[in-house]
LUMPALUM-316424 format. One record per residue (C-alpha): residue number from 0; residue in one letter; x, y, z. Coordinates in nm, 2 decimals. Layout:
BEGIN
pt n:NUM, res:A, east:X, north:Y, up:Z
...
This chain:
BEGIN
pt n:0, res:X, east:9.89, north:13.14, up:8.06
pt n:1, res:X, east:9.67, north:12.92, up:7.84
pt n:2, res:X, east:9.44, north:12.65, up:7.99
pt n:3, res:X, east:9.67, north:12.38, up:7.84
pt n:4, res:X, east:9.97, north:12.54, up:8.02
pt n:5, res:X, east:9.78, north:12.55, up:8.34
pt n:6, res:X, east:9.69, north:12.19, up:8.32
pt n:7, res:X, east:10.04, north:12.10, up:8.23
pt n:8, res:X, east:10.17, north:12.29, up:8.53
pt n:9, res:X, east:9.93, north:12.10, up:8.76
pt n:10, res:X, east:10.03, north:11.77, up:8.60
pt n:11, res:X, east:10.40, north:11.85, up:8.65
pt n:12, res:X, east:10.32, north:11.93, up:9.02
pt n:13, res:X, east:10.15, north:11.59, up:9.04
pt n:14, res:X, east:10.44, north:11.42, up:8.88
pt n:15, res:X, east:10.68, north:11.57, up:9.14
pt n:16, res:X, east:10.45, north:11.45, up:9.42
pt n:17, res:X, east:10.45, north:11.10, up:9.28
pt n:18, res:X, east:10.82, north:11.10, up:9.26
pt n:19, res:X, east:10.84, north:11.21, up:9.62
pt n:20, res:X, east:10.58, north:10.95, up:9.71
pt n:21, res:X, east:10.80, north:10.67, up:9.57
pt n:22, res:X, east:11.08, north:10.78, up:9.81
pt n:23, res:X, east:10.84, north:10.81, up:10.10
pt n:24, res:X, east:10.70, north:10.46, up:10.04
pt n:25, res:X, east:11.06, north:10.32, up:10.03
pt n:26, res:X, east:11.14, north:10.50, up:10.35
pt n:27, res:X, east:10.81, north:10.39, up:10.52
pt n:28, res:X, east:10.73, north:10.75, up:10.62
pt n:29, res:X, east:10.36, north:10.72, up:10.69
pt n:30, res:X, east:10.31, north:11.08, up:10.81
pt n:31, res:X, east:10.46, north:11.23, up:10.50
pt n:32, res:X, east:10.26, north:10.99, up:10.29
pt n:33, res:X, east:9.93, north:11.12, up:10.43
pt n:34, res:X, east:10.03, north:11.47, up:10.34
pt n:35, res:X, east:10.12, north:11.37, up:9.99
pt n:36, res:X, east:9.79, north:11.19, up:9.94
pt n:37, res:X, east:9.60, north:11.51, up:10.05
pt n:38, res:X, east:9.81, north:11.72, up:9.81
pt n:39, res:X, east:9.74, north:11.48, up:9.52
pt n:40, res:X, east:9.37, north:11.50, up:9.60
pt n:41, res:X, east:9.38, north:11.88, up:9.58
pt n:42, res:X, east:9.56, north:11.87, up:9.24
pt n:43, res:X, east:9.32, north:11.61, up:9.10
pt n:44, res:X, east:9.03, north:11.83, up:9.21
pt n:45, res:X, east:9.19, north:12.13, up:9.04
pt n:46, res:X, east:9.25, north:11.93, up:8.72
pt n:47, res:X, east:8.89, north:11.81, up:8.71
pt n:48, res:X, east:8.77, north:12.17, up:8.70
pt n:49, res:X, east:8.92, north:12.22, up:8.35
pt n:50, res:X, east:8.71, north:12.16, up:8.04
pt n:51, res:X, east:8.86, north:11.93, up:7.78
pt n:52, res:X, east:8.75, north:12.15, up:7.50
pt n:53, res:X, east:8.98, north:12.42, up:7.62
pt n:54, res:X, east:9.29, north:12.20, up:7.63
pt n:55, res:X, east:9.53, north:12.07, up:7.37
pt n:56, res:X, east:9.55, north:11.70, up:7.48
pt n:57, res:X, east:9.84, north:11.63, up:7.25
pt n:58, res:X, east:10.07, north:11.85, up:7.46
pt n:59, res:X, east:9.99, north:11.64, up:7.77
pt n:60, res:X, east:10.05, north:11.29, up:7.63
pt n:61, res:X, east:10.41, north:11.26, up:7.74
pt n:62, res:X, east:10.35, north:11.39, up:8.10
pt n:63, res:X, east:10.04, north:11.16, up:8.12
pt n:64, res:X, east:10.26, north:10.86, up:8.04
pt n:65, res:X, east:10.52, north:10.96, up:8.30
pt n:66, res:X, east:10.25, north:11.00, up:8.56
pt n:67, res:X, east:10.10, north:10.66, up:8.47
pt n:68, res:X, east:10.44, north:10.50, up:8.51
pt n:69, res:X, east:10.50, north:10.66, up:8.85
pt n:70, res:X, east:10.15, north:10.56, up:8.97
pt n:71, res:X, east:10.22, north:10.20, up:8.87
pt n:72, res:X, east:10.56, north:10.20, up:9.05
pt n:73, res:X, east:10.39, north:10.35, up:9.36
pt n:74, res:X, east:10.12, north:10.09, up:9.35
pt n:75, res:X, east:10.38, north:9.82, up:9.33
pt n:76, res:X, east:10.57, north:9.96, up:9.63
pt n:77, res:X, east:10.25, north:9.99, up:9.83
pt n:78, res:X, east:10.15, north:9.63, up:9.75
pt n:79, res:X, east:10.50, north:9.51, up:9.85
pt n:80, res:X, east:10.49, north:9.70, up:10.17
pt n:81, res:X, east:10.15, north:9.56, up:10.26
pt n:82, res:X, east:10.27, north:9.21, up:10.18
pt n:83, res:X, east:10.58, north:9.25, up:10.39
pt n:84, res:X, east:10.37, north:9.38, up:10.68
pt n:85, res:X, east:10.12, north:9.09, up:10.66
pt n:86, res:X, east:10.40, north:8.84, up:10.65
pt n:87, res:X, east:10.57, north:9.00, up:10.95
pt n:88, res:X, east:10.25, north:8.99, up:11.15
pt n:89, res:X, east:10.19, north:8.63, up:11.05
pt n:90, res:X, east:10.54, north:8.53, up:11.15
pt n:91, res:X, east:10.51, north:8.70, up:11.48
pt n:92, res:X, east:10.18, north:8.54, up:11.55
pt n:93, res:X, east:10.33, north:8.19, up:11.48
pt n:94, res:X, east:10.63, north:8.24, up:11.70
pt n:95, res:X, east:10.47, north:8.40, up:12.00
pt n:96, res:X, east:10.46, north:8.18, up:12.30
pt n:97, res:X, east:10.13, north:8.07, up:12.44
pt n:98, res:X, east:9.99, north:8.25, up:12.74
pt n:99, res:X, east:9.99, north:8.08, up:13.08
pt n:100, res:X, east:9.68, north:8.15, up:13.28
pt n:101, res:X, east:9.47, north:8.01, up:13.56
pt n:102, res:X, east:9.16, north:7.81, up:13.47
pt n:103, res:X, east:8.81, north:7.86, up:13.62
pt n:104, res:X, east:8.90, north:7.57, up:13.86
pt n:105, res:X, east:9.21, north:7.75, up:13.98
pt n:106, res:X, east:9.47, north:7.53, up:13.80
pt n:107, res:X, east:9.75, north:7.66, up:13.60
pt n:108, res:X, east:9.72, north:7.59, up:13.22
pt n:109, res:X, east:9.84, north:7.71, up:12.88
pt n:110, res:X, east:9.57, north:7.86, up:12.66
pt n:111, res:X, east:9.54, north:7.84, up:12.29
pt n:112, res:X, east:9.56, north:8.21, up:12.26
pt n:113, res:X, east:9.88, north:8.40, up:12.18
pt n:114, res:X, east:10.01, north:8.68, up:12.39
pt n:115, res:X, east:10.07, north:8.90, up:12.09
pt n:116, res:X, east:9.71, north:8.94, up:11.96
pt n:117, res:X, east:9.41, north:8.82, up:12.16
pt n:118, res:X, east:9.12, north:8.79, up:11.91
pt n:119, res:X, east:8.87, north:8.65, up:12.16
pt n:120, res:X, east:8.57, north:8.83, up:12.28
């Protein structure tokens, strides 16, 4: 197997991982996502070991474009998921009732802190 074929095989493996990553991002499967990221890192390390002089870059152009498109889609899905999570936490923080507690004087009062996340030290 030529060096170009070896690189192409690794790139196709990466492409398959990226396709699976899209599905995992949509399904919010964090455990599988971590595994995929580790696999992608291993493939990228293997790809970096090849010397460009030994590879016919023209044979890799189409697969490279497909990988780039998948990466962009996955980035968009990741940003969307992060935005959704931030909005959810923000809405929960706004709607959580205030804590009732006793003051230092022993009287009952409402504090300005929420019961969901107490950020005071």
